N, C-alpha and C positions, 0 to 999 in steps of 0.2 A: 493395540490401537494404531490405525493407519494414519500416517502423516497426511496433512492436508496441504495442497499446493494451489495457489492462485497465480494467474498471469496478470498482465497489465494491458490496458487499451490506451495507446498513445494519442489522446485527443488533442495534443498540441502538435501533432505531425510526427512522422517517422522517417528514418534514414538509415543508411549504412554507416553513418557517423553518429556521434552522440548529439542528441537534440537537447539543448539547454532549456532553462525556464524554471519557474517556481521560486517562492520566497522573494518576490519582488524583482527577479531578474527576467530579462527578455528571452523569448524563444530565439535560438540561433537560426541563421538562414537555412541551414540544412534541413530544418523542420519542414520546409516546403518540398523536399524531395518526394515524399509520399504524403499528400494532404490527408487529414483525418476525415475522409468521407465515410458515410455509413457503409458503403460497399467494401472499402478496405478494412475498416474496423470489424465488420462482420466476418471477413475472411480470417482475421486473427482470432476472433471469438470462436469460430467453428473449428479452427485448428486446435485451439486450447481445449475445447470440449472433447474433441476426438482423442487427444493425447492423454486426458485424465486430470486436467486442472479442474478444480471444483468451481472456482469463480474467477472474475477478472476485476481488478481495481481500476477505477477511473479517477483522475485527479480533479481538483477544484481550484478555481482562481481565474483572474482576468486573462491569463496566458494560455488558456485552453478552452475547448468547447464545453458547454454546460453538461454536467454529468447526468442529471436527471433525464433531460431530453434525449441525449445521445444514447444512453443505455436503453431507454424505452424503445427507441427505434431498432437498435441492434438486437434486442431481445426477441423481436419478431422473426429474426433470421437464424435463431438458434433454438435448441430444444431443452437442454438441461443445464447449461452453464448459468451460474449465478452471477450477479453483478454487485460488486462492492462499491457502492456509490458514495463518493466523498461529498459532504455538504457542510456548510457553515451555519451553526444554529442562529446566529444573529441576523440572518438575511431574510428569513421567513418566519411567520408566527408558528409556535409549536403545534397548535391545533391544525393548521394547514399542512405542516410537515407530516404529522401523524396521518392525516387524510391521504396525502400523496403516497405515503408508504403503503397504506392499506389498498389504495387503487392499484399501485404497482404490483403488489402481491397477487391480487386477483387476476390482473391482465397478463401477468407473466407466468402464472402457475407456481407462485411461491418462490421466486428466484431473486429476491432482493436481500442484500446485506447492506448495512449502513456504516460508513466510516466517518465518524464525527471529527471535524477539523475546526478547532476553536479559532485559529488564525493567529500566526505569530508576528505579523508585520502590520503595525498600526497604520502606516501610510497606505497600504493596500486596502485595509478595512475601511479607512476614511473615504476611499474612492467609491465604496458601496454605501456610504452614509452611516457607517458605524464608528463612533468617536469614543468608545470605551477604551481604557487602557488594558494591558494584557491580563493582569490578575482579575479585573472586573469581567473580562470576556469569559474567563474560566468559571467564575461564579455564575454568570448568566447561563453558561452551558449546563451547569448542574441543575438550575431551575428548569431549563428547557427539557432536559432528559426526564426530570421528575414528572413534568406534565405529559410528555409524550408516552412514557411508560404507563402512566395512569390511564390515559385514553385507550391504549392498546389492551388494557385489562377489561375494558368494556364498561367501566363505570363513568360517573360524572366527576369532573375535576374542577376544584376551586383552588386557586393559589393567588395570594397577594404577596409577591416576593419583592426582592430588592430591585429587580429589573423587569420581571414579567408578571402580568396579572391576567388571569382568566376567571370567568364566572360561568358555572354550569356548562363547562365544555364537555362535549361528548361526540362520539362517532356513530353514524348510522350503521356502519358495518366495520367490525374490527378486522385487522389483518389475520390471515390464517395461512401459514404460520406467522407468528410474530417475528419480525426481522431481528436478527442478531446485531448488536451494536459493537463496532470496533472503534478503537480510540488509541491515540498516541500522545505523548507529551513527557518531557523530562524535568519540568519544574516541580517544586513541592506541591503546588496546588493542583497540577495535572494529576499527580499520583492520588490525591484525595478524591478527585472526580472519578478517576478510573475505578478506585476501590468501591465506590458507592453505586455506580450506575452501569458499567459496561460489562459485556460478555467476554471480549477478547482485547488484550492490551498489545499494541504493536510497537516494536522498537526498530529504529533504523539499524543497519548492519555494522555494529561495532565488534571489536575483538571479543572472544568468548568471555574473558574475565569481566569486562564491562557489562556485557549482556547478563551475566550471572548476577551481578550487583543489582541491575534493574529489576530482574525477576524477583529477587529476594525482597527488594524494597516494596514493589507493588503487591506481592503476595502477602507480606506482613500487614500492609494497610488493609487489604481485603479481608484478612482474617479478623481484624478488629471490627469490621463491619458485619461479620458473620457470613461472608460471601467467599466464593472461589472464582478465579478469573483464569481464562486460558491465555496463552502467550504465543505471539507470532512475531516474525521478523521480516523486514522489507529490504530486499537486496536485488541488485542486478546480477547477471550471470553470463559468463563466457565459458562454455564447456565444449571441448573438442576431443577428438580421438586420442590425442597425445597432449601432454603438458606443453610441449614446445609449440604446438599449433595454437593453443589457447593464448599463451603469452605473446606470440607473434601478433595475434589479433588485438590484444590489449595495446601493444606498442603501435600498431597501425592506427587505432583510435586516438592514442595520445599524440601521434604525429600530426593528426588533423586538427589539433587545437590551435587556433590562432592566438599568439601570445597576448595581443591587445585584448582579445575577448576574455582570456583567462584573467588578466589584470582587472578588467571592468567588472566581471562577475564576482571575483573575490572581494573587490572593494564594496560592491553592493551587499554581498552576504555578510561582510564584517559588521555591517550596521544592523543586522538582524536582531530582533528581540527574542528569537527562539532559542531556548536552552539546547534543544536537540540539534539545531543548526550550528550552534557554537561547538558542540561536541563533534559534529561532522568536520568542521573546519580544522579542529585541533588534530584530527587524524592525519591529514596530509601536510599541514603546516605551511601551505601557500604554494606548493607546486614543484618541489624537487623530484624529478623522475626517479632518482635513486632510492627515495624513501617511500614510495607509494605502495609497496607490498608491506602492509602494516601487521600482518599475521600470515602464516602459511596459507596461500591461496586466497587471501583477502586483500583486494586492491582498491585504493582510495582515489584512483584517477578520475572516475566519473564526477566526483565532487568539485573538480577544478572548473567545470563549466555548467554544472547543474545544481540548483538548489534542492534542498530536501535530501532524499536518499542518495548518497554519494559513493557507496562502496559496491564492489562486485566480487562474487566468487569466480575465480579464474583458475582453470586447470583441466586436467583430463577428466573424463567422466568418472573415473574411480576416485580421483582426488576431490572433486566437487561432492560426490556422494559421501565421502569421509567427513568433510566439513559439515554437511547437513546433519549427519549422524552425531557429530560432536555437539552442535547446537541443540539437537534434540535431547541429548543427555542432560543438558542444563535445564530443560523444561520447555523448550520451544516445540510446539506441535503444528504450527501453521507457518507457511513460507509464501510470501508475496513477492514474486519474481518478475523480472523484465530483462530485455536485452535488445541490442540494435543490430539489424532491424528486428522488430518484434515478431514478425511472421516466421522468419528463418530461425531465429534463436529459440523460439518455442519448440521447433522440431529438434534442434540440437539437444536441448535439455530433455524433452519428452521421450525421444528415442534413445538417448544415450545414458541419462542419469536415472530416470525413473525405473527402468527395468533392473538396474543394479540395486536400487533401494528395495524393490519388490523381492529380489533374490535374498535380501537380508531380513525379510519379514517386516520391513518398516513402512511399506506402502502397498496398497492394492488399488486397482482402477475403481473409481467410485461409481461407474455406470456398468450395469450388468452385462450388456451385450458387447463383449470384446473377443476378438479372435484369440485362440490359445497362444499364437506366436507372440503376442504382446508381452507375455511373461518371460520371454527369452531375452538374453543379453546380446544386443547387436554389437558390432565392431569388435567382437572377440577375436583374439589371434589364435 
């Protein structure tokens, strides 16, 4: 089985420095270095497509451009890349969301994947008119996915739930193929929803022992439901020819963090209701530069100024490939990656790490037409 790699579309802006944002925190000023125009995002998407990434994740929230609209436009400038569109179930009706997904599949040639984001910050949800508490939002997500999946099967759906009610809901045209559903969450109720409804469970980049615990937890819940779930991990990456070069880049990024920005972001994230965010904060403990390598080649520095995914794989191409293989042995088959800036870092990873994984039999380019030279390992001494 070939590992699957996805890249990231920075719809909050890109830079040679870390661009913050997410989980109620503001986008840092450096996000204006490269605005998230359709032209620039399409450039990243085409690079990812050529390098062998299967899809590209887009975030959701008030801090970035709308994922549905942006990916619909970018899809017209690409041919094969899929789009892992993050969306929040409480913001649109399930019937409309199912219809939107069906339309996207037809207009893009079946290139939609859905990343369900329940929403971990009540104050941000309230800005959109959603006043449910966190557990209630997860229960609503379960009802939402029950309706959407029923519609995608082509039948009529009736549901009188705790939060959602539809009568004789149906689609004129079902999506083909049916979009796969990705989902993440570390709270007990999140595990229950994942076990019942999703195709792939995503975790943020924690050390292998913690990731193994999450996999065992969700896998066990899914088995009780008579289902199987794939597993993926969300990480940033800094891969270079040598380990020294990679860590020099990590130190450069860290040096660019304004101390007041770090304090402000950490204070905001400390109020987060997200269990996953709490686990991210625990990894770096507030900002000591001496303790940011929390596992060999796993760096927690990104989380000092960015909400959500806060860890990066840092090292030589060989070292990053080793860490990916280690996560794969735990049960991770999909990797959702990003790096600053996203255009250049896609090439560092795609030309430096992927050929090494191919040489180990862990990866093959997902698109048929590739030059034979792509299977060779560049940068070799």
